[in-house]
OpenMM code with the backbone's topology and positions (N, CA, C; nanometers):
from openmm import Vec3, app, unit

residues = "UNK UNK UNK UNK UNK UNK UNK UNK UNK UNK UNK UNK UNK UNK UNK UNK UNK UNK UNK UNK UNK UNK UNK UNK UNK UNK UNK UNK UNK UNK UNK UNK UNK UNK UNK UNK UNK UNK UNK UNK UNK UNK UNK UNK UNK UNK UNK UNK UNK UNK UNK UNK UNK UNK UNK UNK UNK UNK UNK UNK UNK UNK UNK UNK UNK UNK UNK UNK UNK UNK UNK UNK UNK UNK UNK UNK UNK UNK UNK UNK UNK UNK UNK UNK UNK UNK UNK UNK UNK UNK UNK UNK UNK UNK UNK UNK UNK UNK UNK UNK UNK UNK UNK UNK UNK UNK UNK UNK UNK UNK UNK UNK UNK UNK UNK UNK UNK UNK UNK UNK UNK UNK UNK UNK UNK UNK UNK UNK UNK UNK UNK UNK UNK UNK UNK UNK UNK UNK UNK UNK UNK UNK UNK UNK UNK".split()
positions = [
    Vec3(0.0842, -0.1209, 0.0116),
    Vec3(0.0197, -0.0039, -0.0131),
    Vec3(0.0768, 0.0972, -0.0103),
    Vec3(0.0718, 0.2200, -0.0991),
    Vec3(0.1420, 0.3425, -0.0904),
    Vec3(0.0899, 0.4596, -0.0119),
    Vec3(0.1975, 0.5131, 0.0919),
    Vec3(0.1573, 0.6269, 0.1695),
    Vec3(0.2190, 0.7264, 0.1164),
    Vec3(0.1497, 0.8533, 0.0872),
    Vec3(0.2262, 0.9553, 0.0409),
    Vec3(0.1973, 1.0609, 0.1354),
    Vec3(0.2977, 1.1406, 0.1480),
    Vec3(0.2844, 1.2730, 0.2545),
    Vec3(0.3099, 1.4273, 0.1492),
    Vec3(0.2911, 1.5416, 0.2013),
    Vec3(0.3558, 1.6197, 0.1236),
    Vec3(0.3191, 1.7857, 0.2419),
    Vec3(0.4152, 1.8326, 0.2176),
    Vec3(0.4307, 2.0077, 0.2897),
    Vec3(0.3626, 2.0974, 0.2683),
    Vec3(0.2646, 2.0648, 0.1542),
    Vec3(0.1956, 2.1849, 0.0735),
    Vec3(0.0384, 2.1958, 0.0139),
    Vec3(-0.0271, 2.2344, 0.1196),
    Vec3(-0.1670, 2.2613, 0.0647),
    Vec3(-0.2145, 2.1195, 0.1695),
    Vec3(-0.3442, 2.1269, 0.1401),
    Vec3(-0.4084, 2.0295, 0.2481),
    Vec3(-0.4127, 1.8193, 0.1337),
    Vec3(-0.4526, 1.7627, 0.2427),
    Vec3(-0.4234, 1.6149, 0.2016),
    Vec3(-0.5754, 1.5903, 0.0893),
    Vec3(-0.5937, 1.5467, -0.0018),
    Vec3(-0.7277, 1.4779, -0.0726),
    Vec3(-0.7517, 1.3533, -0.0832),
    Vec3(-0.8786, 1.2838, -0.0951),
    Vec3(-0.8884, 1.1705, -0.1026),
    Vec3(-0.8184, 1.0899, -0.2253),
    Vec3(-0.8372, 1.2009, -0.3497),
    Vec3(-0.8059, 1.1931, -0.5021),
    Vec3(-0.6393, 1.1400, -0.4931),
    Vec3(-0.5360, 1.2239, -0.4301),
    Vec3(-0.4423, 1.1711, -0.4358),
    Vec3(-0.3510, 1.1369, -0.3089),
    Vec3(-0.4356, 1.0925, -0.2080),
    Vec3(-0.3858, 0.9812, -0.1100),
    Vec3(-0.2620, 1.0656, -0.0183),
    Vec3(-0.2844, 1.1577, -0.0330),
    Vec3(-0.1453, 1.2676, 0.0298),
    Vec3(-0.1515, 1.3097, 0.1431),
    Vec3(-0.0803, 1.3358, 0.2448),
    Vec3(-0.0903, 1.4086, 0.3723),
    Vec3(0.0360, 1.4264, 0.4082),
    Vec3(0.0251, 1.5636, 0.4891),
    Vec3(0.1224, 1.6537, 0.5294),
    Vec3(0.2626, 1.5998, 0.5968),
    Vec3(0.3398, 1.6588, 0.5539),
    Vec3(0.4707, 1.6642, 0.6402),
    Vec3(0.5234, 1.7959, 0.6678),
    Vec3(0.5159, 1.8237, 0.7963),
    Vec3(0.5734, 1.9996, 0.8589),
    Vec3(0.6842, 1.9779, 0.8525),
    Vec3(0.7730, 1.8911, 0.8742),
    Vec3(0.9573, 1.9009, 0.9148),
    Vec3(1.0151, 1.8049, 0.8868),
    Vec3(1.1474, 1.8491, 0.7818),
    Vec3(1.2494, 1.7704, 0.7708),
    Vec3(1.3586, 1.8233, 0.8015),
    Vec3(1.4587, 1.7090, 0.8351),
    Vec3(1.6028, 1.7972, 0.8918),
    Vec3(1.7255, 1.7246, 0.8108),
    Vec3(1.7796, 1.7539, 0.8275),
    Vec3(1.9612, 1.6955, 0.7664),
    Vec3(2.0314, 1.6430, 0.8876),
    Vec3(2.0493, 1.4705, 0.8407),
    Vec3(2.1329, 1.4363, 0.9464),
    Vec3(2.2887, 1.3733, 0.8678),
    Vec3(2.3707, 1.3984, 0.9058),
    Vec3(2.4991, 1.3436, 0.8580),
    Vec3(2.4681, 1.3442, 0.6945),
    Vec3(2.4417, 1.4457, 0.6658),
    Vec3(2.3969, 1.5015, 0.5069),
    Vec3(2.2829, 1.4064, 0.4361),
    Vec3(2.2365, 1.3481, 0.5133),
    Vec3(2.1227, 1.2715, 0.4583),
    Vec3(1.9685, 1.3502, 0.4874),
    Vec3(1.8825, 1.3093, 0.4402),
    Vec3(1.7055, 1.3594, 0.4272),
    Vec3(1.6435, 1.2521, 0.5209),
    Vec3(1.6167, 1.2952, 0.6656),
    Vec3(1.5356, 1.2232, 0.7159),
    Vec3(1.3857, 1.3019, 0.7743),
    Vec3(1.2338, 1.2050, 0.8210),
    Vec3(1.1548, 1.3015, 0.8366),
    Vec3(1.1718, 1.2498, 0.9763),
    Vec3(1.0961, 1.3866, 1.0718),
    Vec3(1.1434, 1.3056, 1.1990),
    Vec3(1.0340, 1.2107, 1.2281),
    Vec3(1.0745, 1.1262, 1.3543),
    Vec3(1.0471, 1.0116, 1.3531),
    Vec3(1.0957, 0.8746, 1.2812),
    Vec3(1.1542, 0.9270, 1.1582),
    Vec3(1.2458, 0.7745, 1.0604),
    Vec3(1.3596, 0.7519, 1.1736),
    Vec3(1.3901, 0.6464, 1.1623),
    Vec3(1.5585, 0.6073, 1.2164),
    Vec3(1.6248, 0.5473, 1.1289),
    Vec3(1.7484, 0.5299, 1.1512),
    Vec3(1.8287, 0.4351, 0.9989),
    Vec3(1.8099, 0.3203, 0.9948),
    Vec3(1.7149, 0.2644, 1.1111),
    Vec3(1.7022, 0.0891, 1.1135),
    Vec3(1.5725, 0.0777, 1.0264),
    Vec3(1.4981, 0.1799, 0.9760),
    Vec3(1.3851, 0.1440, 0.9289),
    Vec3(1.4509, 0.1704, 0.8015),
    Vec3(1.5288, 0.2245, 0.7513),
    Vec3(1.5728, 0.2952, 0.6012),
    Vec3(1.7236, 0.3613, 0.5873),
    Vec3(1.7355, 0.3011, 0.4918),
    Vec3(1.9054, 0.3720, 0.4633),
    Vec3(1.8589, 0.4634, 0.2985),
    Vec3(1.9254, 0.5847, 0.3360),
    Vec3(1.9486, 0.6783, 0.1851),
    Vec3(2.0419, 0.5762, 0.1129),
    Vec3(1.9718, 0.5673, -0.0078),
    Vec3(2.0573, 0.5007, -0.1110),
    Vec3(2.1000, 0.5632, -0.2589),
    Vec3(2.0274, 0.6567, -0.2325),
    Vec3(2.0369, 0.7564, -0.4132),
    Vec3(1.9770, 0.8922, -0.3992),
    Vec3(2.0352, 1.0166, -0.4403),
    Vec3(2.0046, 1.1271, -0.4532),
    Vec3(2.0292, 1.1542, -0.6106),
    Vec3(1.9420, 1.2118, -0.6403),
    Vec3(1.9430, 1.2846, -0.7895),
    Vec3(1.8839, 1.4144, -0.7663),
    Vec3(1.9700, 1.5342, -0.8560),
    Vec3(1.9155, 1.6512, -0.8597),
    Vec3(1.8387, 1.6714, -1.0189),
    Vec3(1.7558, 1.7340, -1.0433),
    Vec3(1.6796, 1.7294, -1.1822),
    Vec3(1.6554, 1.8801, -1.2103),
    Vec3(1.6209, 1.9085, -1.3152),
    Vec3(1.5859, 2.0639, -1.3451),
    Vec3(1.5012, 2.0317, -1.4787),
    Vec3(1.3830, 2.0889, -1.5087),
    Vec3(1.2916, 2.1154, -1.5938),
    Vec3(1.3350, 2.0724, -1.7375),
    Vec3(1.4576, 2.1417, -1.7594),
    Vec3(1.5240, 2.0985, -1.9041),
    Vec3(1.5656, 1.9382, -1.9013),
    Vec3(1.5889, 1.8715, -1.8188),
    Vec3(1.6369, 1.7573, -1.8479),
    Vec3(1.5880, 1.6514, -1.9227),
    Vec3(1.6755, 1.5290, -1.9748),
    Vec3(1.5882, 1.4591, -2.0462),
    Vec3(1.4671, 1.3801, -1.9639),
    Vec3(1.4085, 1.2924, -2.0360),
    Vec3(1.2605, 1.2839, -2.0057),
    Vec3(1.2582, 1.1473, -1.9175),
    Vec3(1.4036, 1.0849, -1.8719),
    Vec3(1.4000, 1.0057, -1.8089),
    Vec3(1.5421, 0.9898, -1.7595),
    Vec3(1.5700, 0.9988, -1.5814),
    Vec3(1.6763, 0.9428, -1.5547),
    Vec3(1.6949, 0.8343, -1.4620),
    Vec3(1.8150, 0.7748, -1.4541),
    Vec3(1.7921, 0.6647, -1.3496),
    Vec3(1.8254, 0.7252, -1.2335),
    Vec3(1.7637, 0.6496, -1.1496),
    Vec3(1.8434, 0.7198, -0.9606),
    Vec3(1.9001, 0.5969, -0.9127),
    Vec3(1.8537, 0.4827, -0.9230),
    Vec3(1.8682, 0.3559, -0.8648),
    Vec3(1.9195, 0.2122, -0.9202),
    Vec3(2.0090, 0.0989, -0.9146),
    Vec3(2.0182, -0.0027, -0.9511),
    Vec3(1.9237, -0.1056, -0.8625),
    Vec3(1.8347, -0.1198, -0.8300),
    Vec3(1.7641, -0.2064, -0.6904),
    Vec3(1.8036, -0.3437, -0.7480),
    Vec3(1.8064, -0.3950, -0.6429),
    Vec3(1.8303, -0.5553, -0.6715),
    Vec3(1.7270, -0.6690, -0.6045),
    Vec3(1.7157, -0.7394, -0.7036),
    Vec3(1.6172, -0.8896, -0.6331),
    Vec3(1.6200, -0.8660, -0.5153),
    Vec3(1.4677, -0.8511, -0.4543),
    Vec3(1.4152, -0.8664, -0.2889),
    Vec3(1.4472, -0.7528, -0.2478),
    Vec3(1.4965, -0.6379, -0.3028),
    Vec3(1.5313, -0.4928, -0.2330),
    Vec3(1.3900, -0.4309, -0.2014),
    Vec3(1.3936, -0.3822, -0.1203),
    Vec3(1.2531, -0.2977, -0.0521),
    Vec3(1.2650, -0.1769, -0.0452),
    Vec3(1.1594, -0.0586, -0.1426),
    Vec3(1.2087, 0.0247, -0.1567),
    Vec3(1.1366, 0.0694, -0.0547),
    Vec3(1.1704, 0.1905, 0.0743),
    Vec3(1.0605, 0.2075, 0.1587),
    Vec3(1.0432, 0.3510, 0.1789),
    Vec3(1.0841, 0.4737, 0.0646),
    Vec3(1.0749, 0.5823, 0.0980),
    Vec3(1.1564, 0.6688, -0.0369),
    Vec3(1.0780, 0.7680, -0.0808),
    Vec3(1.1002, 0.8396, -0.1680),
    Vec3(1.0468, 0.9841, -0.1274),
    Vec3(1.1521, 1.0435, -0.1274),
    Vec3(1.1135, 1.2153, -0.1131),
    Vec3(1.1779, 1.3002, -0.2257),
    Vec3(1.0577, 1.3726, -0.2395),
    Vec3(1.0810, 1.4436, -0.3611),
    Vec3(1.0485, 1.6118, -0.2805),
    Vec3(1.1816, 1.6979, -0.3479),
    Vec3(1.2078, 1.8313, -0.2580),
    Vec3(1.1803, 1.9116, -0.3819),
    Vec3(1.0399, 1.9728, -0.4275),
    Vec3(1.1019, 2.1134, -0.5047),
    Vec3(1.1542, 2.2614, -0.4573),
    Vec3(1.2702, 2.2402, -0.5033),
    Vec3(1.3431, 2.3938, -0.4766),
    Vec3(1.3027, 2.4672, -0.5902),
    Vec3(1.2863, 2.4963, -0.6391),
    Vec3(1.2216, 2.5864, -0.7626),
    Vec3(1.1096, 2.5434, -0.8514),
    Vec3(0.9758, 2.6045, -0.8197),
    Vec3(0.8810, 2.5797, -0.8837),
    Vec3(0.8381, 2.5979, -1.0574),
    Vec3(0.7953, 2.4988, -1.0870),
    Vec3(0.8066, 2.4551, -1.2328),
    Vec3(0.7031, 2.5916, -1.2783),
    Vec3(0.6776, 2.6283, -1.3818),
    Vec3(0.5795, 2.7338, -1.4535),
    Vec3(0.5022, 2.6933, -1.5304),
    Vec3(0.4277, 2.5771, -1.5338),
    Vec3(0.3831, 2.5066, -1.5963),
    Vec3(0.2874, 2.4480, -1.5134),
    Vec3(0.1451, 2.4036, -1.5306),
    Vec3(0.0612, 2.3553, -1.4048),
    Vec3(0.0386, 2.2128, -1.4425),
    Vec3(0.0916, 2.1631, -1.6024),
    Vec3(0.1042, 2.0356, -1.6388),
    Vec3(0.2084, 1.9373, -1.6197),
    Vec3(0.3637, 2.0459, -1.5491),
    Vec3(0.4546, 1.9596, -1.5122),
    Vec3(0.4212, 1.8560, -1.4276),
    Vec3(0.4857, 1.7139, -1.4736),
    Vec3(0.4864, 1.5758, -1.3862),
    Vec3(0.6295, 1.5530, -1.3801),
    Vec3(0.6577, 1.4569, -1.2387),
    Vec3(0.7218, 1.3656, -1.2309),
    Vec3(0.7029, 1.2898, -1.1590),
    Vec3(0.6978, 1.1494, -1.1834),
    Vec3(0.6920, 1.0040, -1.1105),
    Vec3(0.8157, 0.9324, -1.1261),
    Vec3(0.8269, 0.8933, -1.0214),
    Vec3(0.9613, 0.7857, -0.9696),
    Vec3(0.9139, 0.6027, -0.9777),
    Vec3(0.9567, 0.5561, -1.0886),
    Vec3(0.9003, 0.4086, -1.1120),
    Vec3(1.0235, 0.3366, -1.1692),
    Vec3(0.9443, 0.2474, -1.2774),
    Vec3(1.0550, 0.1496, -1.3238),
    Vec3(0.9648, 0.1210, -1.4730),
    Vec3(1.0537, 0.0804, -1.5848),
    Vec3(0.9818, 0.0362, -1.6626),
    Vec3(0.8833, -0.0279, -1.6794),
    Vec3(0.8553, -0.1331, -1.5913),
    Vec3(0.7069, -0.1790, -1.5548),
    Vec3(0.5969, -0.0812, -1.5397),
    Vec3(0.6153, -0.0344, -1.4518),
    Vec3(0.5321, 0.0896, -1.3999),
    Vec3(0.5950, 0.2216, -1.3588),
    Vec3(0.5736, 0.3317, -1.4265),
    Vec3(0.6513, 0.4459, -1.4044),
    Vec3(0.6094, 0.5378, -1.3094),
    Vec3(0.4757, 0.5132, -1.2409),
    Vec3(0.4343, 0.5484, -1.1280),
    Vec3(0.4492, 0.4723, -0.9890),
    Vec3(0.5112, 0.3633, -0.9993),
    Vec3(0.5055, 0.2644, -0.8907),
    Vec3(0.5647, 0.3327, -0.7833),
    Vec3(0.6153, 0.4003, -0.7628),
    Vec3(0.7267, 0.4446, -0.6423),
    Vec3(0.6506, 0.5552, -0.5978),
    Vec3(0.6232, 0.6934, -0.6647),
    Vec3(0.6090, 0.7947, -0.7034),
    Vec3(0.5009, 0.8694, -0.7886),
    Vec3(0.3850, 0.8364, -0.7917),
    Vec3(0.2866, 0.8716, -0.9115),
    Vec3(0.2693, 1.0071, -0.8883),
    Vec3(0.2870, 1.0398, -1.0638),
    Vec3(0.2621, 1.1498, -1.0793),
    Vec3(0.1847, 1.2693, -1.0279),
    Vec3(0.0520, 1.2190, -1.0500),
    Vec3(-0.0593, 1.2719, -0.9731),
    Vec3(-0.0541, 1.3186, -0.8277),
    Vec3(0.0664, 1.3007, -0.8062),
    Vec3(0.0606, 1.2817, -0.6415),
    Vec3(0.1356, 1.3994, -0.5714),
    Vec3(0.1857, 1.4996, -0.6769),
    Vec3(0.2678, 1.5971, -0.6600),
    Vec3(0.2391, 1.7227, -0.7408),
    Vec3(0.2733, 1.8138, -0.6870),
    Vec3(0.2235, 1.9836, -0.6957),
    Vec3(0.3795, 2.0476, -0.7291),
    Vec3(0.4684, 2.0520, -0.8391),
    Vec3(0.5614, 2.0996, -0.8910),
    Vec3(0.5506, 2.2769, -0.9130),
    Vec3(0.4482, 2.3210, -0.8854),
    Vec3(0.4292, 2.4415, -0.9294),
    Vec3(0.4713, 2.5689, -0.8008),
    Vec3(0.4867, 2.5059, -0.6500),
    Vec3(0.5788, 2.6011, -0.5412),
    Vec3(0.6523, 2.5039, -0.4925),
    Vec3(0.7630, 2.5509, -0.3880),
    Vec3(0.8590, 2.4563, -0.3707),
    Vec3(0.7742, 2.4006, -0.2526),
    Vec3(0.7950, 2.2708, -0.2717),
    Vec3(0.7243, 2.1742, -0.1513),
    Vec3(0.8204, 2.0806, -0.1063),
    Vec3(0.7810, 1.9738, -0.0252),
    Vec3(0.8486, 1.8431, 0.0296),
    Vec3(0.7381, 1.7766, 0.0061),
    Vec3(0.7598, 1.6437, -0.0908),
    Vec3(0.6510, 1.5075, -0.0995),
    Vec3(0.7238, 1.3652, -0.0350),
    Vec3(0.6487, 1.3059, 0.0317),
    Vec3(0.7299, 1.1620, 0.0360),
    Vec3(0.6203, 1.0876, 0.0312),
    Vec3(0.6854, 0.9755, -0.0442),
    Vec3(0.5686, 0.8873, -0.0225),
    Vec3(0.6922, 0.7259, -0.0037),
    Vec3(0.5576, 0.6603, 0.0585),
    Vec3(0.6276, 0.5307, 0.1137),
    Vec3(0.5679, 0.3809, 0.1023),
    Vec3(0.6012, 0.3876, -0.0466),
    Vec3(0.5910, 0.2748, -0.1294),
    Vec3(0.5851, 0.1173, -0.0737),
    Vec3(0.6938, 0.0594, 0.0053),
    Vec3(0.7323, -0.0338, 0.0411),
    Vec3(0.7007, -0.1367, -0.0566),
    Vec3(0.7678, -0.1508, -0.1288),
    Vec3(0.7589, -0.2192, -0.2602),
    Vec3(0.8923, -0.3134, -0.2761),
    Vec3(0.8831, -0.4495, -0.2465),
    Vec3(1.0058, -0.5442, -0.2752),
    Vec3(0.9974, -0.5593, -0.4288),
    Vec3(1.1361, -0.5134, -0.4947),
    Vec3(1.1546, -0.5763, -0.6668),
    Vec3(1.1924, -0.7098, -0.6635),
    Vec3(1.1168, -0.7563, -0.7807),
    Vec3(1.1012, -0.8994, -0.7580),
    Vec3(1.2447, -0.9851, -0.8672),
    Vec3(1.2450, -0.8370, -0.9086),
    Vec3(1.4293, -0.8712, -1.0148),
    Vec3(1.5059, -0.7770, -1.0005),
    Vec3(1.6253, -0.7708, -1.0543),
    Vec3(1.7386, -0.6635, -1.0607),
    Vec3(1.6390, -0.5535, -1.1522),
    Vec3(1.6365, -0.4423, -1.0851),
    Vec3(1.5279, -0.3249, -1.1728),
    Vec3(1.5892, -0.2053, -1.1431),
    Vec3(1.6288, -0.1143, -1.2584),
    Vec3(1.6466, 0.0153, -1.2888),
    Vec3(1.5697, 0.1307, -1.2355),
    Vec3(1.5285, 0.1917, -1.1179),
    Vec3(1.4767, 0.2665, -1.0911),
    Vec3(1.4833, 0.4044, -1.1482),
    Vec3(1.3839, 0.4796, -1.1787),
    Vec3(1.4403, 0.5984, -1.2571),
    Vec3(1.3454, 0.6946, -1.2343),
    Vec3(1.3638, 0.8399, -1.2259),
    Vec3(1.2776, 0.9319, -1.2368),
    Vec3(1.2541, 0.9684, -1.4243),
    Vec3(1.1152, 1.0210, -1.4088),
    Vec3(1.0602, 1.0462, -1.5367),
    Vec3(1.0238, 1.1697, -1.5481),
    Vec3(1.0391, 1.2854, -1.5999),
    Vec3(1.0116, 1.4044, -1.5808),
    Vec3(0.9245, 1.4302, -1.7065),
    Vec3(0.8078, 1.5318, -1.7048),
    Vec3(0.7496, 1.5492, -1.8188),
    Vec3(0.7430, 1.7216, -1.7846),
    Vec3(0.7930, 1.7843, -1.8745),
    Vec3(0.8247, 1.9277, -1.8051),
    Vec3(0.6658, 1.9953, -1.8340),
    Vec3(0.6141, 1.9329, -1.9378),
    Vec3(0.5281, 2.0030, -2.0487),
    Vec3(0.6054, 2.1764, -2.0702),
    Vec3(0.5167, 2.2511, -2.0961),
    Vec3(0.6075, 2.4209, -2.1289),
    Vec3(0.6813, 2.4728, -2.0020),
    Vec3(0.7013, 2.3875, -1.9139),
    Vec3(0.8135, 2.4493, -1.8475),
    Vec3(0.9087, 2.5452, -1.8825),
    Vec3(0.9828, 2.6706, -1.8445),
    Vec3(1.0918, 2.7670, -1.8498),
    Vec3(1.1678, 2.7690, -1.7117),
    Vec3(1.1224, 2.6701, -1.6327),
    Vec3(1.2115, 2.6736, -1.4953),
    Vec3(1.1478, 2.6243, -1.4185),
    Vec3(1.2153, 2.5668, -1.3264),
    Vec3(1.1851, 2.4508, -1.2133),
    Vec3(1.3298, 2.3403, -1.2189),
    Vec3(1.3332, 2.3012, -1.0754),
    Vec3(1.4060, 2.2372, -1.0349),
    Vec3(1.3644, 2.1184, -0.9056),
    Vec3(1.4518, 2.0198, -0.8815),
    Vec3(1.4211, 1.9336, -0.7809),
    Vec3(1.5286, 1.8458, -0.7481),
    Vec3(1.5370, 1.7792, -0.6044),
    Vec3(1.6035, 1.6611, -0.5639),
    Vec3(1.4934, 1.5327, -0.5422),
    Vec3(1.5182, 1.4473, -0.5626),
    Vec3(1.4757, 1.2805, -0.5083),
    Vec3(1.5749, 1.2521, -0.4227),
    Vec3(1.5222, 1.1894, -0.3368),
    Vec3(1.5787, 1.1096, -0.2339),
    Vec3(1.5233, 0.9477, -0.2085),
    Vec3(1.5958, 0.8419, -0.2709),
    Vec3(1.5233, 0.7054, -0.2603),
    Vec3(1.6190, 0.6356, -0.1150),
    Vec3(1.5017, 0.6078, -0.0355),
    Vec3(1.5525, 0.5043, 0.0676),
    Vec3(1.4782, 0.3775, 0.0531),
    Vec3(1.5819, 0.2726, 0.0930),
    Vec3(1.5879, 0.0865, 0.1543),
    Vec3(1.5928, 0.0683, 0.2463),
    Vec3(1.5429, -0.0558, 0.2751),
    Vec3(1.5294, -0.1288, 0.3737),
    Vec3(1.7071, -0.2076, 0.3013),
] * unit.nanometer
topology = app.Topology()
chain = topology.addChain("A")
for resn in residues:
    res = topology.addResidue(resn, chain)
    for name in ("N", "CA", "C"):
        topology.addAtom(name, app.Element.getBySymbol(name[0]), res)
């Protein structure tokens, strides 16, 4: 079951999003309050921009690896309401962070807890659909057990 959280605006039943109010830096890694190292470990960080290619590899997941959390930080707002990003794999580009669960038009922090275990070695990617954006930047953090 996917759980998604964000720090911008109210949650809706449509996008299954709840709010995160605070994030903090711990030894150069990003963790939400209440998370512990035993719950998940930061495995990858990827910075991206509106002008990037439409697919960027984040991490090579291994057979049985559990993806516990995906954090998206919009550091500079995209200027097109139709801009979207998702995190997943070639089998399902929205598996870990669905495009419709984020709003790129304002600086925000979103967190998804997919708790998905891969049944084969799989490349996890960020899929960028900037629409007609002329600006926008963000960072993806990927956590695994």
